Backbone bond lengths (Angstrom), bond angles and torsions (degrees), N, CA, C in turn:
res aa  C-N    CA-C-N  psi(-1)  N-CA   C-N-CA  omega(-1)  CA-C   N-CA-C  phi
1 M - - - 1.404 - - 1.554 108.57 -
2 I 1.282 117.42 132.24 1.446 124.27 -175.65 1.506 108.98 -121.73
3 T 1.284 115.79 125.44 1.505 122.00 -178.96 1.545 106.52 -102.12
4 P 1.316 117.83 127.12 1.461 120.95 176.91 1.546 112.39 -69.20
5 P 1.310 118.19 147.19 1.468 120.79 177.91 1.504 115.04 -55.08
6 S 1.337 117.01 -30.83 1.453 120.09 -177.92 1.518 111.10 -63.26
7 N 1.356 119.06 -26.39 1.472 119.88 176.28 1.517 110.92 -64.72
8 F 1.345 117.21 -42.48 1.440 120.70 -179.90 1.530 111.11 -65.07
9 I 1.314 116.97 -40.01 1.473 120.93 177.94 1.505 111.22 -61.81
10 M 1.358 117.78 -44.02 1.444 121.56 179.78 1.514 111.02 -63.69
11 L 1.349 116.30 -41.34 1.459 120.16 178.78 1.519 112.13 -64.12
12 L 1.301 115.48 -39.15 1.490 120.14 176.00 1.488 112.23 -63.55
13 I 1.345 116.51 -42.03 1.481 118.94 176.24 1.514 111.79 -65.75
14 A 1.327 118.56 -38.70 1.466 121.90 178.08 1.507 110.91 -61.68
15 L 1.355 116.64 -41.65 1.463 119.14 175.87 1.529 111.59 -65.92
16 G 1.324 116.27 -39.36 1.476 118.66 175.68 1.506 113.51 -63.21
17 L 1.327 117.24 -35.28 1.453 120.40 177.12 1.547 110.73 -66.52
18 T 1.329 116.63 -35.47 1.474 121.61 178.19 1.534 108.62 -63.77
19 V 1.278 116.55 -46.76 1.482 122.10 177.77 1.527 109.21 -59.67
20 L 1.338 116.09 -45.75 1.452 120.69 179.68 1.550 111.19 -58.31
21 A 1.309 115.63 -40.63 1.491 119.67 -178.70 1.540 108.29 -65.46
22 L 1.333 117.49 -39.74 1.434 120.09 176.13 1.501 114.74 -63.83
23 I 1.320 113.68 -38.66 1.512 117.77 177.39 1.507 110.82 -65.43
24 V 1.343 115.20 -43.31 1.472 119.56 -179.86 1.527 110.65 -60.72
25 L 1.324 115.62 -39.75 1.499 119.30 178.67 1.529 110.08 -66.14
26 G 1.323 117.18 -29.00 1.438 120.27 -178.68 1.531 113.79 -78.14
27 L 1.296 118.30 -16.45 1.436 121.96 -178.79 1.528 112.19 -72.88
28 K 1.308 114.35 -62.39 1.447 117.94 -177.07 1.529 106.56 -155.07
29 R 1.278 115.76 145.89 1.455 120.03 -176.40 1.504 109.64 -115.20
30 N 1.337 113.08 112.36 1.468 123.20 171.19 1.525 108.68 -153.57
31 P 1.301 119.38 169.11 1.475 120.35 -176.17 1.526 114.06 -56.37
32 Y 1.311 116.71 -34.60 1.478 121.02 179.27 1.531 110.11 -64.31
33 I 1.302 117.23 -43.49 1.499 122.70 179.76 1.551 108.95 -67.56
34 Y 1.327 116.91 -40.86 1.452 118.82 178.48 1.535 111.31 -61.14
35 A 1.339 116.52 -41.05 1.467 120.37 179.48 1.522 110.29 -64.51
36 I 1.353 117.34 -44.24 1.478 120.43 178.07 1.509 110.24 -60.71
37 S 1.296 117.16 -43.93 1.498 120.59 -178.96 1.535 110.58 -63.99
38 C 1.303 117.22 -39.19 1.492 120.45 178.86 1.528 108.83 -64.02
39 V 1.324 118.18 -43.19 1.451 120.65 -179.90 1.529 111.21 -63.47
40 I 1.353 116.20 -42.54 1.469 120.92 178.29 1.527 110.36 -63.96
41 I 1.310 118.15 -45.63 1.465 120.25 -179.95 1.562 110.43 -65.57
42 L 1.305 117.47 -39.32 1.481 119.53 177.08 1.522 111.41 -62.93
43 S 1.346 115.03 -40.57 1.459 120.60 175.46 1.528 111.62 -60.48
44 S 1.323 114.94 -41.41 1.479 122.48 -179.81 1.523 108.92 -62.47
45 I 1.316 116.56 -45.20 1.473 120.48 -178.19 1.555 111.12 -64.49
46 V 1.320 115.00 -43.42 1.471 119.28 -179.07 1.580 109.50 -66.54
47 L 1.284 116.73 -42.67 1.472 119.89 178.81 1.536 110.12 -65.51
48 G 1.314 116.90 -42.33 1.457 121.51 176.06 1.530 112.16 -58.30
49 Y 1.312 115.35 -42.98 1.487 120.60 177.10 1.501 110.34 -60.90
50 Y 1.327 118.20 -48.30 1.485 120.81 -179.08 1.507 111.72 -64.27
51 S 1.326 118.24 -25.88 1.479 118.96 -177.84 1.540 111.76 -70.14
52 F 1.337 117.05 -12.34 1.473 119.47 -178.84 1.566 110.06 -102.56
53 L 1.302 121.13 -0.01 1.427 121.29 -171.72 1.516 115.45 -87.08
54 S 1.364 117.79 -25.93 1.472 119.07 -175.80 1.498 112.17 -97.72
55 Y 1.312 115.64 135.09 1.454 121.65 176.48 1.526 110.18 -164.75
56 S 1.341 115.68 164.96 1.448 123.34 169.12 1.504 108.13 -122.39
57 A 1.295 117.86 134.97 1.457 121.29 -177.42 1.534 109.56 -129.91
58 I 1.308 116.30 125.50 1.459 119.69 175.13 1.523 105.67 -102.74
59 Q 1.342 114.75 110.88 1.433 121.92 -176.04 1.532 111.85 -112.46
60 K 1.318 116.69 175.32 1.476 120.43 -178.19 1.513 113.68 -62.78
61 E 1.328 118.84 -38.45 1.429 121.50 -176.93 1.502 113.70 -100.22
62 Q 1.339 117.96 -20.76 1.433 120.81 -171.25 1.527 113.45 -155.85
63 I 1.304 115.36 169.75 1.491 123.06 170.71 1.531 107.00 -117.87
64 V 1.319 116.90 126.86 1.471 121.12 -175.02 1.497 109.10 -115.50
65 F 1.321 115.73 129.89 1.480 122.75 170.71 1.510 108.10 -113.32
66 Q 1.302 116.36 110.62 1.472 123.83 179.72 1.550 105.71 -105.50
67 H 1.294 115.75 116.99 1.448 121.08 176.86 1.519 109.41 -123.54
68 Y 1.340 117.38 96.85 1.446 124.80 -172.90 1.539 108.87 53.13
69 H 1.315 120.51 -109.08 1.470 119.75 -175.57 1.497 112.35 -106.41
70 H 1.347 118.67 18.46 1.462 122.45 179.02 1.551 107.73 -121.57
71 Q 1.334 114.17 129.75 1.464 119.43 -176.62 1.517 109.18 -123.46
72 T 1.348 115.32 135.48 1.426 122.19 174.91 1.555 108.78 -121.81
73 I 1.315 116.49 129.41 1.435 121.85 -177.34 1.514 110.25 -120.51
74 Y 1.332 117.27 130.27 1.419 123.75 175.10 1.523 108.51 -116.09
75 K 1.297 119.03 120.28 1.470 122.75 176.94 1.542 107.16 -76.34
76 W 1.337 116.09 146.01 1.490 120.18 178.41 1.540 109.24 -59.98
77 Q 1.309 118.22 -32.99 1.476 119.38 -178.56 1.527 112.80 -65.11
78 D 1.355 115.03 -24.43 1.456 120.01 179.89 1.546 115.04 -88.52
79 I 1.345 114.86 0.88 1.474 118.15 179.97 1.552 108.15 -100.50
80 N 1.298 112.52 128.18 1.475 120.23 -175.31 1.532 110.57 -85.83
81 E 1.372 117.71 -44.50 1.412 120.61 -178.67 1.487 112.42 -153.46
82 V 1.347 116.43 154.60 1.468 123.38 177.61 1.530 105.73 -123.56
83 I 1.312 116.33 125.44 1.434 122.13 177.31 1.509 108.39 -112.85
84 Y 1.293 118.91 123.98 1.455 125.25 178.38 1.539 107.14 -108.73
85 E 1.354 116.55 111.84 1.453 122.04 176.77 1.493 108.21 -106.93
86 Y 1.308 116.56 141.64 1.442 121.96 -179.44 1.514 111.46 -146.43
87 E 1.292 115.80 159.96 1.447 123.90 170.71 1.532 105.16 -122.66
88 I 1.294 117.43 140.24 1.432 119.34 -178.31 1.551 110.09 -65.04
89 G 1.295 117.40 128.18 1.426 122.30 -179.85 1.529 116.06 91.71
90 T 1.347 115.88 -3.65 1.475 119.78 177.96 1.505 108.63 -129.56
91 V 1.322 114.95 174.64 1.470 120.32 178.35 1.524 110.38 -77.02
92 G 1.318 115.31 156.62 1.445 121.72 -179.39 1.519 112.47 -99.64
93 T 1.326 113.16 179.61 1.468 120.78 -179.16 1.507 108.04 -136.40
94 Y 1.345 115.17 135.41 1.477 122.19 176.02 1.524 109.04 -103.11
95 Y 1.325 115.56 124.84 1.450 121.44 175.14 1.551 107.67 -108.75
96 F 1.307 115.52 123.26 1.471 120.71 -179.11 1.514 108.85 -108.95
97 Q 1.289 117.57 126.40 1.483 122.24 -179.88 1.528 106.44 -113.19
98 T 1.359 116.25 122.05 1.447 120.33 179.45 1.544 111.19 -82.71
99 T 1.277 117.12 170.66 1.478 122.89 178.59 1.521 111.84 -67.18
100 N 1.324 120.33 -24.49 1.451 121.90 177.20 1.552 110.62 -102.18
101 N 1.340 116.55 31.88 1.475 124.46 173.15 1.559 114.64 61.26
102 E 1.289 114.90 26.48 1.471 118.53 171.68 1.542 107.31 -91.02
103 Q 1.310 115.84 140.39 1.452 119.20 -178.12 1.542 111.08 -125.53
104 F 1.331 116.69 137.67 1.446 120.80 173.06 1.487 109.44 -136.77
105 V 1.366 115.48 157.92 1.450 121.89 -169.62 1.540 108.58 -124.10
106 I 1.306 116.58 141.29 1.431 122.61 168.74 1.538 108.94 -127.33
107 E 1.324 116.66 119.04 1.438 121.35 179.43 1.502 110.07 -91.66
108 E 1.304 115.99 138.83 1.498 118.97 178.79 1.520 108.48 -72.06
109 N 1.272 113.69 156.02 1.474 121.12 174.77 1.534 108.91 -143.07
110 G 1.297 119.08 -164.63 1.456 122.15 -178.80 1.507 113.69 -65.31
111 Q 1.302 118.19 -12.77 1.472 120.14 -179.98 1.498 112.11 -83.02
112 F 1.328 119.06 -13.79 1.442 122.35 -179.74 1.532 110.50 -87.49
113 G 1.306 113.65 125.45 1.456 120.02 172.17 1.505 110.04 -123.50
114 L 1.320 115.66 -171.73 1.489 120.28 -177.45 1.544 109.56 -62.66
115 N 1.314 117.24 -38.82 1.491 119.91 179.75 1.503 112.63 -62.59
116 E 1.335 118.86 -38.65 1.457 122.32 179.32 1.514 109.40 -68.18
117 K 1.339 117.30 -42.27 1.479 119.00 178.15 1.536 111.94 -61.79
118 R 1.316 114.59 -41.35 1.475 117.70 178.97 1.548 110.93 -65.53
119 A 1.352 115.58 -40.35 1.471 118.59 179.45 1.512 111.57 -61.87
120 I 1.305 117.85 -41.73 1.528 119.96 177.41 1.484 109.88 -62.41
121 Y 1.319 117.42 -46.06 1.486 121.57 179.44 1.548 108.74 -59.99
122 Q 1.327 118.78 -49.83 1.457 120.68 179.69 1.533 114.32 -59.74
123 L 1.371 115.34 -40.89 1.466 117.95 179.05 1.544 111.02 -65.55
124 A 1.325 115.39 -37.87 1.479 117.82 178.88 1.481 110.06 -64.61
125 I 1.343 118.83 -49.02 1.434 122.03 -178.58 1.527 112.22 -64.61
126 L 1.338 115.95 -41.26 1.467 119.90 178.55 1.534 113.31 -61.41
127 N 1.312 116.70 -31.48 1.475 122.06 179.78 1.501 114.19 -94.90
128 G 1.353 116.52 8.46 1.473 119.76 176.56 1.515 113.80 74.66
129 T 1.293 117.34 24.12 1.464 123.36 179.16 1.522 109.72 -94.99
130 K 1.336 116.52 132.77 1.459 120.33 179.58 1.507 108.23 -70.76
131 F 1.364 116.23 133.14 1.457 122.61 -177.90 1.534 107.70 -119.34
132 I 1.340 116.10 122.75 1.435 122.21 179.38 1.535 110.24 -119.92
133 E 1.335 117.21 128.77 1.431 120.69 179.02 1.560 107.72 -117.86
134 R 1.334 115.42 126.71 1.464 117.98 -178.18 1.520 111.23 -151.29
135 E 1.300 113.07 154.16 1.466 120.92 177.68 1.511 109.00 -76.46
136 K 1.343 117.49 141.74 1.460 120.39 179.57 1.511 110.23 -66.06
137 S 1.329 112.50 138.37 1.472 118.09 174.72 1.512 108.77 -104.31
138 D 1.280 115.69 141.98 1.487 118.91 -176.98 1.483 113.51 -80.66
């Protein structure tokens, strides 16, 4: 499961809004300030909720891209080849080519370790998908 960086940014903003609401409540207490604090806290809750909705998941039967309320699923049987490009000392990139010439990309991040790389390779081979590993060319 891969979480996009935008999720972390939204969660950080939601926490910042919560702190802001507490600061506003500490300034002065009247009905107007209570209303502003409620709106800020409600915004924080909504933003926090949305920060958990986006992810990419590489599973045994399929690859799932969840972007807020839109989901795209690619079955392993529909993937023709996987190309893994890397540069020594940096993260790599996976290029997936489907049987109907659609391409999608997954970039590695800090969540990828050797076990995750092996799992993607094994899933590709298990499902009859060609797997190519190569160094990036400039």
